[in-house]
C-alpha positions in Angstrom: 59.5 91.2 -6.2 60.2 88.1 -8.3 56.3 87.8 -8.2 55.7 90.8 -9.9 58.4 90.3 -12.8 57.1 87.0 -13.6 53.6 88.5 -13.6 54.8 91.5 -15.7 56.4 88.8 -18.2 53.4 86.5 -18.3 51.0 89.6 -18.9 53.6 90.2 -21.9 53.2 87.3 -23.3 49.8 86.8 -23.0 49.6 90.0 -25.1 52.5 89.1 -27.9 50.1 85.8 -28.5 47.1 87.6 -30.1 49.1 90.0 -31.6 51.2 87.6 -33.3 48.0 85.7 -34.3 46.6 88.3 -35.6 49.4 89.6 -37.9 50.1 86.4 -38.7 47.1 86.0 -40.5 46.8 89.2 -42.2 50.3 89.0 -43.5 49.1 85.8 -45.0 45.9 86.2 -46.1 44.7 89.3 -47.1 45.3 89.5 -50.6 42.6 89.8 -53.5 43.1 87.2 -56.4 41.6 87.4 -59.7 41.3 84.6 -62.8 39.8 84.7 -65.7 39.1 82.4 -68.7 37.9 83.7 -72.3 37.4 82.0 -75.2 39.9 81.8 -77.8 38.9 84.8 -80.4 40.2 85.4 -83.8 39.0 88.9 -83.6 41.0 91.5 -82.8 39.5 94.7 -80.4 41.9 97.0 -82.6 39.5 96.9 -85.4 36.9 98.5 -83.5 36.8 102.0 -82.2 34.6 101.9 -79.4 34.1 100.2 -76.4 30.5 100.8 -74.3 30.1 98.9 -71.2 26.9 97.9 -69.8 26.0 97.7 -65.7 26.3 94.2 -64.6 23.2 92.2 -64.1 22.4 89.2 -61.2 19.8 87.3 -60.0 21.2 87.6 -56.5 19.7 89.2 -54.2 22.2 90.0 -51.7 25.0 91.1 -54.1 25.8 94.7 -53.9 24.2 96.7 -55.9 26.4 99.2 -56.2 29.2 96.9 -57.2 27.1 96.2 -60.7 28.0 99.8 -61.3 31.0 100.1 -60.3 33.0 97.2 -61.6 32.4 98.6 -65.3 33.0 102.1 -64.6 36.4 101.3 -63.1 36.8 98.9 -66.3 35.9 101.3 -68.5 38.3 104.5 -66.6 41.0 101.7 -67.1 40.2 101.2 -71.0 39.5 104.9 -71.4 43.5 105.5 -69.8 45.1 103.3 -72.0 44.2 105.9 -75.3 43.8 102.4 -77.3 40.1 103.3 -78.3 38.4 106.1 -79.7 35.9 106.3 -77.2 35.6 104.0 -73.9 32.2 104.9 -71.5 29.8 102.9 -69.8 26.9 104.7 -70.6 25.6 104.8 -74.4 27.7 105.7 -77.1 26.0 107.4 -80.0 28.8 109.4 -81.8 30.6 106.5 -83.2 29.0 103.7 -85.5 27.5 100.6 -84.0 30.2 97.9 -86.0 32.7 100.0 -84.8 31.6 99.3 -81.4 32.1 97.0 -78.9 29.4 96.0 -75.8 31.1 94.2 -73.1 27.7 92.7 -71.3 28.0 90.8 -67.1 26.6 88.9 -65.3 27.1 88.4 -61.5 26.7 84.1 -61.3 28.1 83.4 -58.4 28.6 85.3 -55.1 29.2 84.4 -51.3 29.5 87.3 -49.0 31.7 88.0 -45.9 28.8 87.3 -43.6 28.7 83.7 -45.2 30.5 80.7 -42.9 31.1 77.2 -44.6 32.8 73.8 -43.6 35.7 73.1 -46.0 39.1 71.2 -46.0 38.2 70.3 -42.3 37.9 73.3 -40.9 35.5 76.6 -41.0 36.0 79.5 -42.7 34.4 82.5 -42.7 34.7 86.4 -43.5 36.0 85.6 -47.4 34.1 87.1 -50.2 34.1 84.8 -53.9 32.5 86.8 -57.3 32.5 85.3 -60.7 31.2 87.5 -63.5 30.5 86.0 -66.9 31.5 87.9 -69.9 30.5 88.8 -73.4 31.7 90.9 -76.0 29.3 91.3 -78.9 29.6 93.7 -82.3 27.4 96.0 -81.3 25.8 96.4 -84.9 25.5 92.6 -85.2 25.2 91.2 -81.7 27.6 88.6 -82.8 30.0 87.5 -79.8 33.3 88.2 -80.1 34.6 86.4 -77.0 32.9 84.7 -74.0 34.0 84.3 -70.4 34.3 84.8 -67.2 36.4 86.6 -63.8 36.7 84.8 -60.6 37.5 87.0 -57.7 38.5 85.9 -54.4 39.4 88.2 -51.0 40.3 86.2 -47.6 39.5 89.2 -45.8 35.9 90.3 -46.1 36.8 94.1 -45.3 38.8 93.8 -48.1 35.5 93.0 -50.5 35.3 96.7 -52.0 39.1 96.6 -52.8 38.1 93.2 -55.1 35.9 95.5 -57.5 38.8 97.0 -58.7 40.8 93.8 -59.0 38.1 92.2 -61.2 38.0 95.1 -63.6 41.7 95.1 -63.8 41.2 91.4 -65.1 38.3 92.4 -67.5 41.3 95.2 -68.8 43.6 92.9 -68.8 42.2 90.7 -71.1 41.0 93.0 -73.2 44.4 94.8 -74.1 45.8 91.2 -74.8 43.0 90.5 -77.3 43.4 94.4 -79.2 
């Protein structure tokens, strides 16, 4: 009887160790982090009536193609919800003069998918997703740059990679509202 009790305790202990490890990993590493840096600008976006988001471009072959459309579409929807501009779209804007329209162009310049395995800081890292997008805000009529910069996104859990797109769109909109 005492041997059976000891076996039950050992079984429970063996079961709790992996569960505790998974809980520790998920609670500490599951956050999506985004940062951005843009060049200083004197132009205020409130001088414009419309914002036209273009689909992102990339030369990175394994970058998810749906994200090239999803990130600007999400950013356009968020910015449109703030009602700062007469029109915000992720397609061609034709009913507002070009002189009153901003174009947002972006290129995915760096991408590390969750399937990559790397050795950093003395440990093996896998399951992390990171994306860097270089952006330019242009005056549609002149093609002159209003601002340039980049947005970086990072998720330590690969299965959250789709959520990183929304987080990056949030970061783009946050910057545009700062210079509004």
